[in-house]
C-alpha positions in Angstrom: -23.1 31.3 21.4 -25.9 29.4 20.1 -25.8 31.1 16.9 -22.3 29.8 16.0 -23.4 25.9 17.3 -26.5 26.0 14.8 -23.8 27.2 12.2 -21.4 24.3 12.5 -24.4 22.0 12.9 -25.9 22.7 10.0 -22.4 23.1 7.9 -21.5 19.2 9.5 -25.1 18.2 8.2 -24.7 19.7 4.6 -20.8 18.0 4.9 -22.4 14.4 5.9 -25.0 14.7 3.0 -22.3 15.1 0.4 -20.1 12.4 1.9 -22.9 10.2 1.4 -23.3 10.8 -1.7 -19.9 10.1 -2.5 -20.2 7.1 -0.7 -23.3 6.1 -2.5 -21.5 6.7 -6.1 -18.9 4.3 -4.8 -21.0 1.8 -3.8 -22.4 1.4 -7.4 -20.4 -1.4 -8.9 -18.8 -0.5 -12.1 -20.3 -2.5 -15.1 -18.8 -6.3 -15.2 -17.4 -7.4 -18.2 -17.3 -11.0 -19.0 -14.7 -12.9 -21.1 -15.1 -16.4 -21.6 -11.7 -17.0 -22.2 -10.2 -16.3 -19.0 -11.5 -18.3 -16.0 -11.6 -16.9 -12.9 -8.3 -17.2 -10.7 -8.5 -19.0 -7.7 -6.0 -18.8 -4.9 -4.7 -15.9 -3.0 -3.5 -12.8 -5.1 -0.5 -12.2 -6.6 2.4 -11.0 -4.7 2.4 -7.6 -6.8 -1.5 -7.3 -6.6 -1.5 -7.7 -2.8 1.2 -5.5 -2.2 0.4 -3.0 -4.0 -3.3 -2.7 -2.7 -1.7 -2.5 1.0 0.6 0.1 -0.2 -2.0 2.1 -1.9 -4.0 1.9 1.2 -1.0 3.4 3.4 -0.8 6.3 0.8 -4.4 7.5 1.2 -3.9 7.3 5.0 -5.9 4.0 5.9 -3.4 2.6 7.8 -5.1 -0.4 9.7 -6.0 -1.5 6.5 -2.6 -1.1 4.9 -1.2 -3.0 8.3 -3.7 -6.1 7.5 -2.6 -6.1 3.6 1.1 -6.1 4.3 0.3 -9.0 7.2 -1.5 -10.7 4.7 1.0 -10.4 1.8 4.1 -11.8 4.6 1.6 -14.8 5.8 1.6 -15.7 1.8 4.8 -14.3 0.4 7.4 -14.2 3.6 10.4 -14.5 1.5 10.4 -12.1 -1.5 12.1 -9.0 -2.5 9.4 -7.2 -1.3 9.1 -9.0 2.3 11.1 -6.4 3.9 9.5 -3.3 2.4 5.9 -5.2 3.8 7.4 -5.7 7.2 8.7 -1.7 7.1 5.4 -0.5 6.0 3.8 -2.3 9.4 5.9 -0.5 11.4 5.8 2.8 9.3 1.8 2.5 9.8 2.2 2.0 13.3 4.7 5.0 13.4 2.3 7.7 11.6 -0.7 6.2 14.1 1.6 7.4 17.1 1.9 3.5 18.4 5.1 3.8 18.7 5.9 0.6 20.7 4.5 -1.5 18.0 6.7 0.6 15.6 9.6 -0.2 17.4 8.8 -4.4 17.5 8.0 -4.1 13.7 10.9 -2.2 12.6 12.9 -4.8 14.8 11.4 -7.4 12.7 12.6 -5.6 9.6 16.2 -5.6 10.9 16.4 -9.2 12.4 14.5 -11.0 10.0 15.7 -8.8 6.5 19.1 -7.6 8.0 20.7 -7.3 4.2 17.4 -5.8 3.1 17.6 -2.7 1.5 14.4 -1.4 4.1 17.0 -2.4 7.4 18.8 1.4 7.3 15.3 2.9 7.5 13.9 0.5 9.7 16.5 1.1 12.2 16.4 5.1 11.9 12.6 4.6 12.9 13.4 2.6 15.5 15.4 5.5 16.7 12.9 7.9 16.3 10.3 5.6 18.0 12.1 5.2 20.8 13.0 8.9 21.1 9.0 9.7 20.9 8.6 7.2 23.6 11.1 9.1 25.8 13.4 6.5 25.6 16.0 8.7 24.9 19.1 7.0 25.9 18.2 3.8 24.0 16.8 5.7 21.1 20.3 8.1 20.6 22.1 4.7 20.6 19.8 3.1 17.8 20.7 6.7 15.6 24.4 6.1 16.2 23.9 2.8 15.2 22.4 3.7 11.8 25.6 6.0 11.2 27.9 3.4 12.3 26.3 0.3 10.5 25.2 2.7 7.4 27.3 5.5 7.0 27.2 6.8 3.4 23.1 5.8 3.3 20.3 8.6 3.4 19.3 6.9 6.6 22.9 7.7 8.4 22.3 11.8 7.4 18.7 11.7 8.8 19.8 10.2 11.9 22.7 12.7 12.4 20.3 15.5 11.4 18.1 14.6 14.1 20.7 14.1 17.0 21.8 17.3 16.0 18.6 18.7 16.5 18.5 17.5 19.9 21.9 18.3 20.8 23.7 15.3 21.0 27.0 14.7 18.8 26.6 11.8 16.3 29.5 9.5 17.8 29.7 8.8 21.8 32.6 10.5 23.1 35.1 8.4 24.7 36.4 9.8 28.2 40.5 9.7 28.5 39.7 9.2 32.4 39.3 5.0 32.4 37.3 3.6 35.3 38.9 1.0 37.0 37.0 -2.2 36.9 39.2 -3.6 40.1 37.4 -4.3 43.1 38.8 -3.4 46.2 
C-alpha cells in the first residue's frame, strides 16, 4: 500500500531530477561564432528552414509545435512544391492527437486546395480513417471508396482496400439489380 506509493514518488522524483538536469544542459547556449562576412538575415526564414523545422517537430512528437510551424509555412509560402505537404502534416498532427474533426477539415484543405498534389490520395485516405474514428461510418466508407476510385494504383488505394476489408465492407459499392422506382403515384 503506502510503501508502493512512496516508492513511486521516489522514482518520479528521481526522474524529475534527471529531466531537470537534461533541460538545464539544453538551456546552455552553444558558443556563438561570429562571422563578419555574413550579415544577419532579416525577414522570414527560407521555405526549407520553416518546413524542415516543422517536420522535425512532428517527428519528435511535438504535434502542436509542428502544426504552428506548418501553418507559418503556409502563411508565408502558400503555393510552393511543399504547400500540400505542409497542409497534410497539419491534418496528420490532428489525427495522431485523435482530434478527428479538425483532421477532417485539414485533410479537406489538401484535397480542395491541392487536388493535383502528391498528398491528395493520402489526405483522402486519412480523411476516411478520421470519419471512421468519429463513428461516421457511412461517410468514412464513401471516402475510402473514393480513394480507390480516384487513385486506383496508389498506395493509398491499397490501404483503403485493406481498411474496408478489415471492417467487412466491399471495396466497391454493389449496385442492386432491382431498381427503385422514383415515380410518385
